[in-house]
C-alpha positions in Angstrom: 11.5 -22.9 -58.8 13.8 -25.6 -57.8 16.6 -25.2 -55.4 19.7 -27.4 -55.5 22.4 -27.8 -52.9 25.6 -29.5 -53.6 29.0 -29.9 -52.1 30.8 -28.8 -55.4 30.2 -27.2 -58.6 31.0 -30.1 -60.7 28.4 -32.1 -59.0 26.0 -28.9 -59.3 26.5 -28.8 -63.1 26.0 -32.7 -63.4 22.7 -32.6 -61.5 21.4 -29.5 -63.3 22.1 -30.9 -66.8 19.9 -33.6 -66.1 16.7 -32.0 -64.5 14.0 -30.9 -67.0 13.0 -27.9 -64.7 14.0 -24.3 -64.1 16.6 -24.3 -61.5 18.4 -21.9 -59.3 21.6 -23.4 -58.2 24.0 -22.8 -55.3 27.4 -24.3 -53.7 27.7 -24.3 -50.0 29.9 -21.1 -50.1 27.0 -19.2 -51.5 24.5 -19.9 -49.0 23.5 -17.8 -46.5 23.7 -19.0 -42.8 20.4 -19.6 -41.3 18.3 -22.4 -39.8 15.3 -24.0 -41.3 13.6 -27.3 -42.1 13.3 -29.6 -45.1 9.9 -29.7 -46.7 9.2 -33.2 -48.4 6.2 -33.2 -50.7 3.6 -36.1 -51.1 2.0 -34.9 -54.1 2.3 -32.1 -56.7 0.0 -29.6 -55.0 2.2 -29.9 -52.0 5.3 -29.2 -54.4 4.0 -26.0 -55.9 2.6 -24.6 -52.6 6.0 -25.2 -51.1 8.3 -21.9 -50.1 11.3 -24.2 -51.2 12.2 -27.5 -51.6 15.8 -29.0 -51.2 17.2 -31.9 -53.1 21.0 -32.8 -52.5 23.5 -35.4 -53.2 23.9 -37.4 -50.1 27.1 -39.4 -50.2 26.5 -43.2 -50.4 23.1 -42.7 -51.9 23.9 -41.6 -55.4 22.2 -39.1 -57.9 19.4 -41.2 -58.8 17.8 -40.2 -55.6 17.7 -36.5 -56.6 16.4 -37.4 -60.1 13.7 -39.7 -59.2 12.3 -37.0 -57.0 11.7 -34.7 -59.7 9.6 -37.3 -62.0 7.3 -34.8 -63.2 3.9 -35.2 -64.9 2.0 -33.4 -67.5 -0.5 -32.7 -64.5 -0.2 -31.6 -60.8 -2.5 -34.5 -59.7 -0.2 -37.3 -59.7 1.3 -38.7 -56.2 5.0 -38.8 -56.4 4.9 -42.3 -55.0 3.1 -43.4 -58.1 6.3 -43.4 -60.1 8.3 -45.1 -57.3 10.1 -42.1 -56.5 13.1 -41.9 -54.2 13.5 -38.9 -52.1 16.7 -37.7 -50.5 17.0 -34.5 -48.7 19.6 -32.2 -46.9 18.3 -30.9 -43.7 17.3 -31.4 -40.1 16.8 -35.1 -39.1 13.7 -34.0 -37.2 11.3 -33.4 -40.2 8.3 -31.1 -39.7 5.2 -32.4 -40.8 6.5 -35.9 -42.2 4.1 -38.3 -40.8 4.4 -42.1 -40.9 1.7 -42.2 -43.5 3.8 -39.9 -45.9 7.1 -41.7 -45.1 5.8 -45.1 -46.0 5.4 -43.8 -49.7 8.9 -43.0 -49.9 10.6 -46.3 -49.4 14.4 -45.1 -49.7 14.3 -41.9 -47.9 17.5 -40.5 -46.8 18.2 -37.2 -44.9 21.4 -35.9 -43.7 22.0 -32.6 -41.4 23.1 -29.0 -42.4 22.8 -25.9 -40.7 22.7 -23.9 -44.1 19.2 -23.4 -45.4 18.4 -20.4 -47.4 14.9 -18.7 -47.4 13.1 -17.3 -50.6 14.2 -13.8 -49.6 18.0 -14.7 -49.8 17.7 -15.6 -53.6 20.4 -13.5 -55.2 19.9 -11.9 -58.8 23.3 -13.1 -60.2 22.7 -17.1 -59.5 23.8 -19.6 -61.7 21.3 -20.6 -64.2 20.5 -24.3 -65.4 17.2 -24.3 -67.4 18.6 -25.2 -70.8 19.2 -21.6 -71.7 18.2 -18.3 -70.3 14.8 -17.3 -69.4 14.6 -15.0 -72.5 15.4 -17.9 -75.0 12.5 -19.5 -77.0 12.3 -23.1 -76.4 10.5 -25.6 -78.9 8.6 -28.4 -77.4 10.5 -31.6 -77.4 9.6 -35.3 -78.2 11.9 -38.3 -77.9 10.6 -41.3 -79.6 12.2 -44.8 -78.7 11.0 -46.9 -81.6 12.0 -49.2 -84.6 13.1 -47.8 -88.0 10.7 -48.4 -90.9 12.6 -48.6 -94.2 9.2 -47.6 -95.8 8.8 -44.5 -93.8 5.2 -45.2 -93.0 5.5 -46.3 -89.1 8.1 -46.3 -86.6 10.3 -43.5 -85.9 9.8 -41.9 -89.4 6.0 -41.6 -88.6 6.8 -40.1 -85.2 9.1 -37.7 -86.4 7.0 -36.4 -89.4 3.9 -36.3 -87.0 5.8 -34.2 -84.4 7.2 -32.0 -87.2 3.8 -31.5 -89.0 2.5 -30.5 -85.2 5.5 -28.1 -84.6 7.3 -30.2 -82.1 11.2 -31.2 -82.2 11.4 -34.8 -82.4 14.5 -36.8 -81.5 15.1 -40.4 -81.6 16.5 -43.7 -80.1 16.4 -46.7 -82.5 15.7 -50.1 -81.0 15.3 -51.9 -84.2 16.1 -51.7 -88.0 13.6 -53.2 -90.2 13.5 -53.8 -94.0 9.8 -53.3 -95.1 7.7 -51.6 -97.5 3.9 -51.6 -98.5 4.1 -55.2 -99.2 5.5 -56.5 -95.7 8.3 -56.9 -93.3 11.4 -58.6 -94.8 13.7 -58.3 -91.9 14.2 -57.1 -88.6 17.7 -56.3 -86.9 17.4 -55.5 -83.3 19.9 -53.0 -81.8 21.5 -54.1 -78.6 20.3 -52.8 -75.4 23.3 -50.8 -74.2 23.3 -48.9 -77.6 19.5 -48.2 -77.2 20.4 -46.8 -73.8 23.2 -44.8 -75.1 21.0 -43.0 -77.5 18.3 -42.2 -75.0 21.0 -40.8 -72.4 22.7 -38.9 -75.4 19.4 -37.2 -76.0 18.3 -36.5 -72.3 21.8 -35.4 -71.2 21.8 -32.4 -73.9 18.7 -31.7 -75.7 16.3 -32.9 -73.2 13.0 -34.1 -74.0 9.4 -32.9 -72.4 7.7 -36.3 -73.5 9.2 -39.8 -74.1 6.9 -42.0 -76.7 8.0 -45.5 -77.0 7.1 -47.9 -80.0 8.5 -51.1 -80.9 10.6 -52.4 -77.9 11.9 -55.8 -79.2 13.8 -57.2 -75.9 13.1 -57.3 -72.3 16.6 -56.0 -71.9 15.7 -52.7 -74.1 12.4 -52.1 -71.9 14.0 -52.7 -68.7 17.1 -50.4 -69.6 14.7 -47.7 -70.7 12.8 -47.9 -67.5 16.1 -47.6 -65.5 16.9 -44.3 -67.5 13.3 -42.8 -67.0 13.6 -43.4 -63.3 16.9 -41.7 -63.3 16.4 -38.8 -66.0 13.0 -38.2 -65.7 10.5 -36.3 -68.1 7.1 -34.6 -67.8 5.3 -37.4 -69.6 5.6 -40.9 -71.2 3.4 -42.2 -73.8 3.6 -46.0 -74.5 2.1 -47.3 -77.8 2.5 -51.0 -76.9 3.6 -52.3 -80.4 2.5 -56.0 -80.1 0.4 -56.4 -83.1 0.6 -54.2 -86.2 -2.4 -52.5 -87.8 -2.1 -55.3 -90.4 -2.3 -58.2 -88.0 1.6 -59.0 -87.7 2.6 -60.2 -84.3 5.5 -58.3 -83.3 6.3 -59.0 -79.7 6.3 -62.3 -77.4 5.0 -63.3 -74.1 8.3 -62.2 -72.3 8.1 -58.5 -73.7 4.5 -58.4 -72.9 5.3 -59.2 -69.3 8.1 -56.7 -69.2 5.6 -54.0 -70.5 3.1 -54.7 -67.9 5.6 -55.1 -65.0 8.2 -52.5 -65.7 6.9 -49.9 -68.3 3.1 -49.5 -67.8 3.6 -48.3 -64.1 5.8 -45.3 -65.3 3.4 -44.4 -68.3 1.2 -41.5 -68.3 -0.8 -43.0 -71.5 -1.0 -46.4 -73.0 -2.6 -46.7 -76.4 -3.3 -50.3 -77.3 -5.3 -51.3 -80.3 -8.1 -53.9 -79.8 -5.6 -57.0 -80.6 -3.1 -55.4 -78.2 -5.5 -54.7 -75.5 -6.6 -58.4 -75.7 -3.3 -59.7 -75.5 -2.4 -57.3 -72.7 -5.3 -58.7 -70.4 -4.5 -62.1 -71.2 -6.4 -63.0 -74.5 -9.8 -62.1 -73.7 -11.8 -60.7 -76.8 -12.1 -57.2 -77.4 -14.8 -56.6 -79.9 -17.3 -54.4 -78.4 -17.3 -51.0 -76.6 -18.3 -52.5 -73.5 -15.5 -54.9 -73.7 -12.9 -52.0 -74.4 -14.1 -50.5 -71.1 -13.3 -53.5 -69.4 -9.7 -53.8 -71.1 -9.2 -50.2 -70.3 -10.0 -50.7 -66.5 -7.7 -53.7 -66.3 -5.0 -52.2 -68.0 -5.2 -49.1 -65.9 -4.8 -51.4 -62.8 -1.4 -52.0 -64.3 -0.2 -48.6 -63.4 -0.5 -46.2 -66.3 -2.4 -42.6 -65.4 -4.5 -43.1 -68.6 -5.5 -45.8 -71.1 -6.9 -45.0 -74.6 -8.0 -48.1 -76.1 -8.4 -47.7 -79.9 -11.4 -48.9 -81.6 -10.2 -48.9 -85.2 -10.7 -52.8 -85.5 -14.1 -52.6 -84.2 -16.1 -55.0 -86.5 -19.4 -54.1 -88.4 -19.7 -50.3 -88.0 -18.6 -47.2 -89.7 -18.6 -45.2 -86.3 -15.3 -45.9 -84.6 -15.1 -45.4 -80.9 -11.8 -44.8 -78.7 -12.1 -45.3 -75.0 -9.9 -42.9 -72.8 -10.0 -44.0 -69.0 -8.1 -42.4 -66.1 -9.3 -44.5 -63.4 -12.3 -42.4 -62.5 -13.9 -40.9 -65.8 -14.5 -42.5 -69.0 -14.7 -40.7 -72.5 -16.0 -42.6 -75.4 -14.5 -40.6 -78.4 -16.4 -41.0 -81.5 -14.9 -40.8 -85.1 -15.8 -42.0 -88.7 -14.1 -44.9 -90.8 -12.4 -43.4 -93.8 -12.0 -45.8 -96.7 -8.5 -45.8 -97.8 -5.7 -48.3 -98.3 -3.0 -45.9 -96.7 -3.2 -46.8 -92.9 0.3 -48.0 -92.2 1.8 -46.4 -89.3 -1.8 -45.0 -87.9 -1.1 -46.2 -84.5 2.5 -44.9 -84.4 1.0 -41.3 -85.7 -1.7 -41.1 -83.0 0.5 -41.7 -80.1 3.3 -39.5 -81.4 0.8 -36.7 -82.1 -0.7 -37.2 -78.3 3.0 -37.1 -77.0 3.4 -33.8 -79.3 0.5 -32.2 -77.9 1.2 -33.1 -74.2 4.8 -31.6 -74.9 3.3 -28.3 -75.9 1.3 -28.1 -72.6 -2.0 -29.5 -73.4 -3.8 -31.6 -70.7 -4.6 -35.4 -71.8 -8.3 -35.1 -73.0 -7.6 -32.0 -75.4 -4.2 -33.7 -76.4 -6.1 -36.9 -77.5 -8.8 -35.0 -79.3 -6.5 -32.8 -81.1 -4.5 -35.9 -82.1 -7.5 -37.6 -83.3 -8.3 -34.4 -85.5 -4.9 -34.4 -87.1 -5.0 -38.3 -87.8 -8.4 -37.8 -89.4 -7.1 -35.0 -91.7 -4.5 -37.1 -92.6 -6.4 -40.0 -93.8 -8.8 -37.8 -95.4 -6.5 -35.8 -97.4 -4.5 -39.0 -98.6 -7.4 -41.5 -99.0 -6.3 -41.8 -102.8 -2.5 -41.6 -102.2 -0.8 -44.2 -104.2 2.6 -45.2 -102.6 4.0 -48.7 -103.4 2.2 -51.7 -104.7 1.1 -53.4 -101.4 -2.1 -53.7 -99.8 -1.4 -51.3 -97.2 0.0 -47.9 -97.9 1.6 -45.2 -95.7 -0.2 -42.0 -94.7 1.3 -38.7 -95.9 1.8 -36.7 -92.4 3.2 -33.5 -94.3 0.1 -33.5 -96.7 -0.3 -29.7 -96.0 3.3 -29.0 -97.3 2.6 -31.1 -100.5 -0.9 -29.5 -101.1 0.2 -26.9 -103.4 -3.1 -25.5 -104.0 -3.9 -25.0 -100.5 -0.5 -23.8 -99.4 -0.7 -21.3 -102.2 -3.6 -19.7 -100.6 -3.0 -20.0 -97.0 -0.8 -16.9 -96.3 2.1 -16.7 -93.9 2.8 -13.8 -91.9 4.5 -10.8 -93.9 5.0 -7.2 -92.2 3.7 -5.5 -95.2 0.2 -7.3 -94.6 -0.3 -5.1 -91.5 -0.8 -2.1 -93.9 -4.7 -2.0 -93.7 -5.7 -4.3 -90.8 -9.6 -4.9 -90.8 -11.0 -5.9 -87.4 -14.6 -7.0 -87.2 -17.4 -6.0 -84.7 -20.5 -8.2 -85.0 -22.8 -5.8 -83.5 -21.8 -3.2 -86.0 -22.3 -5.9 -88.9 -25.8 -6.7 -87.4 -26.9 -3.0 -87.3 -26.5 -2.9 -91.0 -27.9 -6.1 -91.8 -24.8 -8.2 -93.0 -23.2 -11.3 -91.7 -19.5 -11.3 -90.6 -18.4 -13.0 -93.7 -20.0 -10.6 -96.0 -18.3 -7.8 -94.1 -15.1 -9.6 -94.5 -15.4 -10.1 -98.4 -16.2 -6.2 -98.6 -13.3 -5.2 -96.7 -11.0 -7.5 -98.7 -12.3 -6.1 -101.8 -12.1 -2.7 -100.7 -8.2 -3.3 -99.9 -7.8 -4.7 -96.5 -4.5 -6.7 -96.4 -5.3 -8.8 -93.1 -8.5 -9.5 -91.1 -9.3 -10.2 -87.6 -12.5 -11.6 -86.5 -13.4 -10.3 -83.1 -16.6 -11.7 -81.5 -17.8 -10.7 -78.1 -21.6 -12.0 -78.2 -22.3 -15.2 -79.9 -21.9 -18.4 -78.3 -18.9 -20.8 -79.2 -20.7 -22.7 -82.0 -21.8 -19.5 -83.7 -18.6 -18.0 -83.5 -16.8 -21.0 -84.8 -19.3 -21.1 -87.8 -18.6 -17.3 -88.6 -14.8 -17.9 -88.6 -15.1 -20.9 -90.8 -17.3 -18.9 -93.4 -15.1 -15.8 -93.1 -11.8 -17.9 -93.4 -13.2 -19.4 -96.8 -13.6 -15.9 -98.0 -10.1 -15.0 -97.0 -8.5 -18.0 -98.4 -10.2 -17.4 -101.7 -8.5 -13.9 -101.8 -5.2 -15.2 -100.2 -5.5 -12.8 -97.2 -4.5 -13.9 -94.0 -7.3 -14.0 -91.1 -6.7 -14.1 -87.5 -9.2 -14.7 -84.4 -9.5 -12.3 -81.7 -8.6 -13.8 -78.2 -10.0 -17.5 -78.7 -7.2 -19.7 -79.6 -9.5 -22.6 -79.5 -11.8 -21.2 -82.5 -8.4 -20.4 -84.2 -7.5 -24.1 -83.9 -10.6 -25.5 -84.5 -11.2 -23.5 -88.0 -7.4 -23.7 -88.8 -7.2 -19.9 -88.9 -4.0 -18.3 -89.8 -3.3 -17.1 -86.3 -4.5 -15.3 -83.2 -4.4 -11.9 -81.8 -4.1 -11.7 -78.0 -4.6 -9.0 -75.1 -2.5 -8.5 -72.2 -5.1 -10.6 -70.1 -5.5 -13.3 -72.6 -3.6 -16.7 -72.8 0.2 -16.1 -72.5 1.8 -15.8 -75.7 4.7 -18.4 -75.0 1.9 -20.9 -74.4 0.0 -19.9 -77.4 3.0 -20.3 -79.6 3.8 -23.7 -78.1 0.2 -24.9 -78.9 0.0 -23.3 -82.4 3.5 -24.0 -83.5 5.9 -22.0 -85.5 3.5 -21.9 -88.6 0.7 -19.5 -87.3 0.6 -15.5 -87.0 0.5 -14.3 -83.4 -0.2 -10.6 -82.7 -0.3 -8.8 -79.2 -2.0 -5.9 -77.9 0.7 -3.7 -76.2 0.6 -0.2 -74.7 4.4 0.2 -73.5 7.9 -0.5 -75.1 8.2 -3.1 -72.2 5.1 -5.2 -73.2 6.2 -5.1 -76.8 9.7 -6.5 -76.1 8.2 -9.3 -73.8 5.9 -10.1 -76.7 8.6 -10.6 -79.0 10.8 -12.7 -76.6 7.5 -15.0 -75.9 7.2 -15.4 -79.9 4.8 -12.9 -81.1 4.9 -12.0 -84.7 3.5 -8.3 -84.5 2.3 -5.8 -81.9 -1.0 -3.9 -82.1 -0.5 -0.6 -80.2 -3.1 1.6 -78.9 -5.5 3.1 -78.4 -4.1 5.9 -80.4 -7.5 7.8 -80.3 -10.6 7.4 -78.1 -12.7 4.6 -79.2 -16.5 3.5 -78.8 -15.3 -0.1 -79.2 -13.8 -0.2 -76.0 -14.8 2.7 -73.9 -12.6 2.3 -70.7 -9.5 1.7 -73.0 -6.6 4.0 -72.1 -5.3 6.1 -75.2 -1.6 6.5 -75.8 -1.6 9.2 -78.4 0.7 9.5 -81.2 3.7 9.7 -79.0 2.9 6.7 -76.9 2.5 4.9 -80.5 6.0 5.7 -81.3 7.6 4.9 -78.1 6.2 1.4 -78.5 7.6 1.3 -82.0 11.0 2.5 -80.9 11.0 -0.3 -78.3 9.6 -3.0 -80.1 11.9 -5.4 -82.2 9.1 -6.6 -84.3 6.4 -4.8 -86.5 3.6 -2.5 -85.0 0.1 -1.8 -86.4 -1.6 1.2 -84.9 -5.1 0.6 -83.4 -7.8 2.7 -81.7 -10.2 5.2 -83.1 -8.5 5.4 -86.5 -10.3 6.6 -89.4 -9.9 8.2 -92.8 -9.8 11.6 -91.0 -6.7 10.7 -88.9 -4.8 7.8 -90.6 -2.5 10.4 -92.1 -1.5 11.7 -88.9 -0.6 8.1 -87.8 1.4 7.0 -90.8 2.9 10.5 -91.6 6.7 10.8 -91.9 9.0 10.7 -90.1 7.5 7.6 -88.8 9.2 4.6 -86.9 10.3 2.0 -89.5 8.7 -0.9 -88.1 5.1 1.1 -87.8 3.7 -1.0 -90.8 0.2 0.0 -90.9 -3.2 0.9 -89.4 -6.0 -1.4 -87.9 -9.4 -0.2 -88.1 -12.9 -1.0 -86.7 -15.8 1.3 -86.9 -14.4 3.5 -89.8 -15.0 0.1 -91.7 -17.7 -1.8 -90.3 -20.0 0.8 -88.7 -20.7 2.2 -92.3 -23.5 1.4 -94.7 -20.6 0.3 -97.6 -17.6 -1.5 -96.0 -16.0 -1.5 -99.5 -16.0 1.9 -100.0 -15.3 2.8 -96.6 -12.2 0.6 -96.6 -11.0 1.8 -100.0 -11.2 5.4 -98.6 -8.8 4.8 -95.7 -6.6 2.9 -98.0 -6.2 5.7 -100.3 -4.9 7.9 -97.4 -2.6 5.3 -96.1 -1.1 4.7 -99.7 -0.8 8.5 -100.0 1.4 8.5 -97.0 3.7 5.8 -98.2 4.5 7.9 -101.1 6.5 10.0 -99.1 10.2 9.2 -100.0 11.6 10.7 -96.9 14.2 8.7 -94.8 12.4 7.0 -92.1 13.2 7.8 -88.3 14.6 4.7 -86.6 15.5 6.3 -83.3 13.7 8.4 -80.7 
């Protein structure tokens, strides 16, 4: 929570509209009288451990002081001084705990006095909120790309927008140059004036905002320095710099002055810099970079220019089919392998990788997982479109949205439909082992018996075994056009490209899962109360699994809620509900009997399917009971 204190409501609105952080705001007239001290933070650990932090407009200093202090990073381990932050505060001049060592990290410290300092207990419930929407609103991750336009749509902002869109992130743009180009080459470049680039960036940040900024082609020193000034004034959580100096095809796109401006001004603000081998060579002064050892040396040299991470891309490594990218944070090295994919369609791969990383960071990923996920996405793009034919030139574009244009795959990859909850099969590996069958065999039998959706629940196997089970089962489900979800493990769901996940109350928060998975995946949540169901909906869930309705052997300590508890959850849930817990052919009719809540869409079954010698027959038996209930034409009960 960030507290802002200002001398007027207009200044308050101006400050709050520019800060990418949840704020609680007061004017002086709202502040309770009391004494206290300012707490200035030297690092993010201090910031988050603080009871409160004051930022205020101090006459003669300017708003920039406030904004620079809030220059947040994608992680909490970055000293504020790293970004040349300026701090101004409102409070006692006798600052408790501010040592000379700390003060020298803040060269423009300004302090004024006040007797009005709130404590955490004084926070009223009806304060003005300024967090780009209410707490209840669902907010999509946002990336702002500052780059050139490619008329051929293979690179530049077009590649950035398509990559972000494919990964479920909203992408805004500021165009630095307009190019005339196609698969043959670049026929012309028209540079956009620096002041108009700045206007574009400000327009986006003042209204829509951005979690991460990604830069591409920056064709002038003036544009670079203007952008740096804006980023110091209107901070974002992350900055990914793709230093577009030399294209994938080998064309030189920037001169020495631009290179100097990148090194001196932009790199120190960056969270990640992503040069290819020719660009890395240019940045470090022309020394060749042709081996992994030289990539390490280049990464270390570039890191000394100020970015938090450096990713040197090995796509130009000669004489090998195994490509290595080197990621370095000043302490740890990560050599990230990949395979060379034979294709002419490589135009825009650098833009695509950088914007994909920015998208993953915007979702809340830390750096290494973001890079790995982006490399997987780029690999999939290149593999799926290796033989794509667009244009007559030597270097074609990639198809970022290949999943949308692959009709065969998209026709079998089901999206969520409430009716798919009718007969929900939840696997149990221990039961299947008892009966001598694999998980995928059990999944096939359940689907053939009438299951309309499947969840893979695995509590015993290690991650590698679980992933293999999930991939094999997913292939079976896709053959039948049935959605397949993973229980708890979002990493497994991502790795095998499952249709979604089912989460418990103690698992990864739904809002974070939605940010990571994007809008195209199914998310279900286990809920026992109407309040939990409503929160699941607000956080982005598609359905609720409510129970246990009856006692069950699969979760012996699980509290049962009974039929009445199930119906209370249904009445309080804005999204579809599936009943779970001890359900079998013997009691499914009681669960689904009319009058039932309109949003109760089906039953989820474990033991009655998988702890049986014949899964297909057992599934068909429960299905017949449920279908019989559906024949009742009574008007459904929609209120308690």
